[in-house]
C-alpha positions as CSV (number, residue, x, y, z in Angstrom):
1,X,39.2,129.0,52.9
2,X,40.3,125.5,52.1
3,X,38.5,123.9,55.1
4,X,35.4,126.1,54.3
5,X,35.4,125.0,50.7
6,X,35.9,121.3,51.6
7,X,32.9,121.4,54.1
8,X,30.7,123.4,51.6
9,X,31.0,120.7,48.9
10,X,31.0,117.7,51.3
11,X,27.9,119.1,53.0
12,X,26.3,118.8,49.6
13,X,27.3,115.2,49.3
14,X,30.0,115.8,46.7
15,X,33.2,113.8,47.2
16,X,36.4,115.9,47.0
17,X,39.6,113.9,46.1
18,X,41.9,116.9,45.9
19,X,41.4,120.6,46.7
20,X,43.8,123.6,46.3
21,X,43.0,127.2,47.1
22,X,45.1,130.1,46.1
23,X,44.4,133.6,47.5
24,X,45.8,136.8,46.1
25,X,44.1,139.7,47.8
26,X,40.4,139.5,46.9
27,X,41.0,136.9,44.1
28,X,40.5,133.3,45.2
29,X,41.2,130.4,42.9
30,X,39.8,127.0,43.8
31,X,40.8,123.8,42.0
32,X,38.9,120.7,42.7
33,X,39.4,117.1,41.6
34,X,36.3,114.9,42.1
35,X,34.6,111.8,40.8
36,X,31.3,113.9,41.0
37,X,32.3,116.3,38.3
38,X,29.1,115.7,36.3
39,X,27.2,117.1,39.3
40,X,29.4,120.1,39.6
41,X,29.8,120.9,35.9
42,X,26.7,119.6,34.2
43,X,25.9,120.5,30.6
44,X,28.2,123.3,29.3
45,X,29.3,124.2,32.8
46,X,25.9,125.5,33.8
47,X,26.2,124.1,37.4
48,X,29.7,125.4,37.8
49,X,28.4,128.9,37.5
50,X,25.7,128.2,40.1
51,X,28.2,126.6,42.5
52,X,30.7,129.4,42.0
53,X,28.0,132.0,42.7
54,X,26.8,130.2,45.9
55,X,30.2,129.5,47.2
56,X,31.4,133.1,46.7
57,X,28.3,134.6,48.3
58,X,28.6,132.3,51.4
59,X,32.3,133.0,51.5
60,X,31.8,136.8,51.3
61,X,29.3,136.6,54.2
62,X,31.8,134.5,56.2
63,X,34.8,136.8,55.3
64,X,32.9,140.0,55.6
65,X,34.3,141.3,52.3
66,X,33.8,141.1,48.5
67,X,35.8,138.3,46.8
68,X,36.4,137.3,43.1
69,X,36.2,133.6,42.9
70,X,37.4,131.3,40.2
71,X,36.3,127.7,40.3
72,X,38.0,124.9,38.4
73,X,36.7,121.3,38.4
74,X,38.8,118.5,37.0
75,X,40.4,121.1,34.6
76,X,37.1,121.7,32.8
77,X,37.6,125.4,32.2
78,X,41.2,124.8,31.0
79,X,40.1,122.2,28.5
80,X,37.2,124.3,27.4
81,X,39.6,127.3,26.7
82,X,41.9,125.0,24.8
83,X,39.0,123.9,22.6
84,X,38.0,127.5,22.0
85,X,41.5,128.5,21.1
86,X,41.9,125.6,18.7
87,X,38.6,126.5,17.1
88,X,39.7,130.1,16.8
89,X,43.0,129.1,15.2
90,X,41.1,127.2,12.5
91,X,39.0,130.2,11.8
92,X,42.0,132.6,11.8
93,X,43.6,130.3,9.2
94,X,40.4,130.3,7.1
95,X,40.0,134.1,7.0
96,X,43.7,134.6,6.3
97,X,43.8,132.1,3.4
98,X,40.5,133.2,1.9
99,X,40.1,136.9,2.8
100,X,36.5,136.1,3.7
101,X,35.1,137.5,7.0
102,X,33.2,135.1,9.1
103,X,30.6,135.3,11.8
104,X,31.0,133.1,14.8
105,X,27.7,132.7,16.7
106,X,26.8,130.9,19.9
107,X,29.6,132.2,22.1
108,X,28.8,133.5,25.5
109,X,29.9,137.0,26.4
110,X,32.8,135.6,28.4
111,X,33.9,133.4,25.4
112,X,33.7,136.3,23.0
113,X,35.8,138.4,25.4
114,X,38.4,135.6,25.6
115,X,38.3,135.3,21.8
116,X,38.9,139.1,21.3
117,X,41.8,139.0,23.8
118,X,43.3,135.8,22.3
119,X,43.2,137.2,18.8
120,X,44.4,140.7,19.9
121,X,47.4,139.1,21.7
122,X,48.4,137.3,18.5
123,X,49.2,140.7,17.0
124,X,48.5,139.6,13.5
125,X,48.6,142.6,11.2
126,X,45.2,143.1,9.3
127,X,43.4,140.6,11.5
128,X,40.6,142.2,13.6
129,X,37.5,141.2,15.5
130,X,34.3,142.9,16.6
131,X,31.1,141.8,18.2
132,X,27.8,142.5,16.5
133,X,24.2,141.9,17.0
134,X,22.1,142.0,20.2
135,X,21.4,139.7,23.0
136,X,21.4,136.0,22.0
137,X,22.0,137.0,18.3
138,X,25.3,138.6,19.3
139,X,28.2,137.1,17.4
140,X,32.0,137.5,17.0
141,X,33.0,138.8,13.6
142,X,36.5,137.8,12.4
143,X,38.0,139.9,9.6
144,X,41.3,139.9,7.7
145,X,42.2,142.6,5.2
146,X,45.8,141.8,4.4
147,X,47.4,139.7,1.7
148,X,46.1,136.1,1.5
149,X,48.3,133.6,3.3
150,X,48.8,130.0,2.3
151,X,48.0,128.0,5.3
152,X,48.8,124.3,5.9
153,X,45.3,123.6,7.1
154,X,42.8,122.8,4.3
155,X,39.6,124.9,4.7
156,X,36.6,125.1,2.5
157,X,33.4,126.9,3.0
158,X,31.5,123.7,3.7
159,X,33.7,122.6,6.6
160,X,33.8,126.1,8.0
161,X,30.0,126.2,8.1
162,X,29.7,122.8,9.7
163,X,32.2,123.8,12.3
164,X,30.1,126.8,13.2
165,X,26.9,124.8,13.2
166,X,28.5,122.1,15.5
167,X,28.8,124.7,18.3
168,X,26.1,124.3,20.9
169,X,23.7,127.0,21.6
170,X,25.6,127.5,24.9
171,X,29.0,128.1,23.2
172,X,32.0,126.0,22.9
173,X,30.9,123.3,25.3
174,X,31.0,119.6,25.9
């Protein structure tokens, strides 16, 4: 799979400096380091999804079986997750210190799922999430019904609103 992946990207004119492939059953993780990351990632990771889809379909045809492929380019997804989790931590602190529920728009379905899981795994009593709305209006709701907590982070409604507005329409992207 490693040689196949190398030739796939080099055939497209993309320079690969480092490549690692981990296979566990039908799950394949591919990590790439490249100076051509802007071509592979593009705005908010849009190209990564396309490359991931193409690579997995061609690999499935070559292997003769379904695979679940994860593509990581220059740790883009890892840093994107870290930004999402830092953002969520600030929102959790806000709702726990004010008792006000907040609506977090502009997250992709995958980002909302990560957010639900991240918050659930924190196991904070009285803290809950839900998704509401339809299609592109769908948003993550963050609610806290317990006693107010004094947080070390200073939050006010104005900074909270500007944080939400600063999210791109594509989610927590770069």
